C-alpha positions in Angstrom: -85.4 -16.5 122.7 -84.6 -12.6 123.3 -87.6 -10.4 122.2 -86.6 -8.7 118.8 -83.4 -10.5 118.5 -83.7 -12.9 115.5 -79.9 -14.0 115.6 -80.9 -16.2 118.5 -82.1 -19.6 118.3 -83.0 -22.2 121.3 -80.1 -24.3 122.3 -80.6 -28.0 122.4 -78.2 -29.4 125.1 -76.8 -33.1 124.8 -77.9 -34.5 128.0 -76.7 -38.0 129.1 -78.3 -40.4 131.1 -75.1 -40.6 133.5 -72.8 -37.9 132.9 -69.9 -39.3 134.8 -70.0 -42.8 133.1 -70.4 -41.2 129.8 -67.3 -39.0 130.3 -65.4 -42.2 131.9 -66.0 -44.3 128.8 -64.9 -41.2 126.5 -61.9 -40.8 128.3 -61.2 -44.5 128.0 -61.5 -44.5 124.1 -59.3 -41.6 124.1 -56.6 -43.1 126.4 -55.9 -45.7 123.8 -55.0 -42.9 121.3 -51.8 -43.1 120.1 -49.6 -41.5 117.4 -49.1 -44.3 114.9 -46.5 -44.5 112.0 -47.6 -47.6 110.3 -50.7 -48.1 108.7 -52.8 -51.2 107.2 -53.7 -51.0 103.5 -57.4 -51.6 104.2 -59.3 -48.9 102.5 -61.0 -46.2 104.6 -64.5 -45.2 103.1 -64.3 -41.4 101.8 -67.7 -41.3 103.8 -65.9 -42.1 107.1 -63.3 -39.4 106.5 -66.1 -36.8 105.6 -67.9 -37.5 109.0 -64.6 -37.0 110.9 -63.9 -33.8 109.2 -67.5 -33.0 109.8 -66.8 -33.4 113.8 -63.6 -31.1 113.6 -66.1 -28.5 111.8 -68.0 -28.4 114.9 -65.3 -26.7 117.0 -65.7 -23.3 118.3 -63.9 -20.2 116.8 -63.3 -16.4 117.1 -66.3 -14.6 116.1 -67.4 -17.9 114.4 -65.3 -17.3 111.6 -64.5 -21.2 111.1 -60.9 -20.2 109.6 -60.0 -24.1 108.7 -59.8 -25.9 105.6 -59.4 -29.6 105.7 -57.9 -31.2 102.2 -58.5 -34.8 102.4 -55.8 -36.4 100.1 -55.9 -40.2 98.8 -54.3 -39.6 95.1 -51.2 -41.6 95.2 -49.5 -39.2 93.3 -50.1 -36.5 95.4 -49.2 -38.6 98.5 -45.8 -39.2 96.5 -45.4 -35.5 96.2 -46.2 -34.8 99.9 -43.9 -37.2 101.0 -40.9 -36.1 98.8 -41.5 -32.5 100.0 -41.9 -33.4 103.9 -38.7 -35.5 103.7 -36.6 -33.0 102.0 -37.8 -30.4 104.8 -37.2 -33.2 107.5 -33.3 -34.0 106.2 -32.7 -30.3 106.9 -34.3 -30.5 110.4 -32.6 -33.5 111.5 -29.2 -32.3 110.2 -29.0 -28.6 110.5 -32.3 -26.8 112.3 -33.0 -29.1 115.4 -31.1 -28.3 118.6 -29.3 -30.8 120.4 -32.0 -30.8 123.0 -34.7 -31.4 120.7 -32.8 -34.2 118.9 -32.3 -36.0 122.5 -36.0 -35.7 123.1 -36.9 -37.2 119.9 -34.7 -40.3 120.5 -37.3 -41.3 122.8 -39.9 -41.7 120.5 -37.6 -43.0 117.8 -38.2 -40.6 114.7 -36.0 -39.8 111.8 -36.2 -38.1 108.3 -37.6 -40.8 106.8 -41.7 -40.6 106.4 -43.2 -43.7 104.8 -46.5 -43.3 106.2 -47.2 -40.1 104.2 -47.7 -42.9 101.6 -48.8 -46.0 103.0 -51.8 -44.4 104.9 -54.9 -44.5 102.9 -55.8 -40.8 103.7 -53.8 -37.5 104.3 -55.7 -34.5 105.9 -54.0 -31.8 105.4 -55.1 -29.0 107.6 -54.6 -25.1 106.3 -55.8 -22.0 108.7 -57.3 -19.6 106.7 -55.9 -15.7 107.3 -59.2 -14.2 105.7 -62.9 -15.2 105.5 -63.7 -16.0 102.1 -67.1 -16.4 102.3 -69.5 -13.9 100.3 -72.1 -12.0 102.3 -70.0 -11.8 105.4 -69.8 -8.4 107.5 -65.9 -8.6 107.0 -63.2 -10.8 105.8 -61.2 -10.5 109.2 -60.4 -13.5 111.0 -59.6 -13.6 114.7 -57.7 -16.3 117.1 -56.8 -18.3 114.2 -54.2 -20.7 115.8 -56.4 -21.3 118.8 -59.6 -21.9 116.7 -57.8 -24.4 114.4 -56.0 -26.1 117.2 -59.2 -26.9 118.9 -60.7 -28.3 115.4 -57.7 -30.7 115.1 -58.1 -31.8 118.8 -61.8 -32.8 117.9 -60.6 -34.4 114.6 -58.3 -36.6 116.4 -60.9 -37.4 119.1 -63.5 -38.4 116.1 -61.1 -40.2 114.3 -60.3 -42.2 117.6 -63.9 -43.0 118.0 -64.1 -44.4 114.6 -61.2 -47.0 115.6 -59.0 -44.9 113.2 -55.3 -44.2 113.6 -53.5 -40.9 113.3 -50.6 -38.8 113.3 -49.8 -35.3 113.9 -46.9 -34.1 111.5 -45.5 -30.7 111.2 -42.6 -30.6 108.6 -41.2 -27.2 108.8 -41.3 -25.0 106.9 -44.6 -26.4 105.3 -45.3 -24.0 102.1 -44.9 -27.0 100.0 -48.1 -28.4 100.8 -50.0 -25.4 99.7 -48.1 -25.7 96.3 -48.7 -29.0 95.7 -52.2 -28.7 96.6 -53.0 -25.6 94.8 -54.4 -23.7 97.7 -54.6 -20.0 97.6 -52.0 -17.7 99.6 -54.3 -17.0 102.3 -54.6 -20.7 103.2 -51.5 -21.5 105.7 -50.5 -25.0 106.1 -51.0 -26.0 109.7 -50.8 -29.5 110.1 -50.5 -33.0 108.2 -52.5 -35.7 109.4 -51.9 -39.4 108.1 -55.2 -41.3 108.8 -56.2 -45.0 108.3 -56.5 -48.2 110.2 -53.5 -49.4 112.3 -51.2 -52.0 110.9 -51.6 -55.6 112.7 -47.8 -55.1 113.8 -48.1 -51.3 114.7 -46.2 -50.3 118.1 -45.6 -47.2 119.8 -43.0 -45.9 122.1 -43.1 -46.9 125.8 -44.0 -43.6 127.2 -46.5 -42.4 129.7 -48.9 -39.6 130.2 -48.9 -37.2 133.1 -51.5 -38.4 135.7 -54.2 -35.8 136.7 -52.3 -34.3 140.0 -49.6 -33.3 137.4 -51.9 -31.3 134.8 -54.6 -30.0 137.2 -54.5 -27.4 139.9 -57.5 -26.6 141.8 -58.1 -23.1 142.6 -55.0 -21.3 143.4 -52.6 -24.3 143.9 -54.4 -27.1 145.6 -53.4 -30.5 143.9 -56.0 -32.5 143.1 
């Protein structure tokens, strides 16, 4: 610890016995993660949802402002309102807002304006990005790198859910202001993403798509392919 600096504490690293084997196992679990649109009615304990959100809350953020709010929704009436709001925006998206190229790309996935999973999933996690730090006693209420910070947290949430065996879907109806209205959030909390979460249904299917191989997503130094 630096002399005279009381804001620093010793770092406690995680040291796996076999780093390569550990990350391979983790990658194998993540490889099975897919966007799921059909959910089982099997209940998901609130404690498990809280643990997944706690994992998301460990994400790094600009100036450690942690500019995220995760609203966990299980109330059927609220889920119905959220579905109605999302489908209203999605109807406009598919009929007027989306470009022809966007719609062609979506045909490969098979999506449309109907979003029954917003009611069928036992939980919806509505992610908000915070445009100010509302904690008392902070040096300022400014926030920094908000989109980057919240995006990292969402990625960690999806990974934690996958580790728990839960299925998820990232959904971004646009615009999403209706989410803040339904859930009574303050104006400085802006909707960022809507994530249904639950156990996958026994007959769940996913599009037959492939992920890019490593040599298409990684460049070594100034351009040598891996």
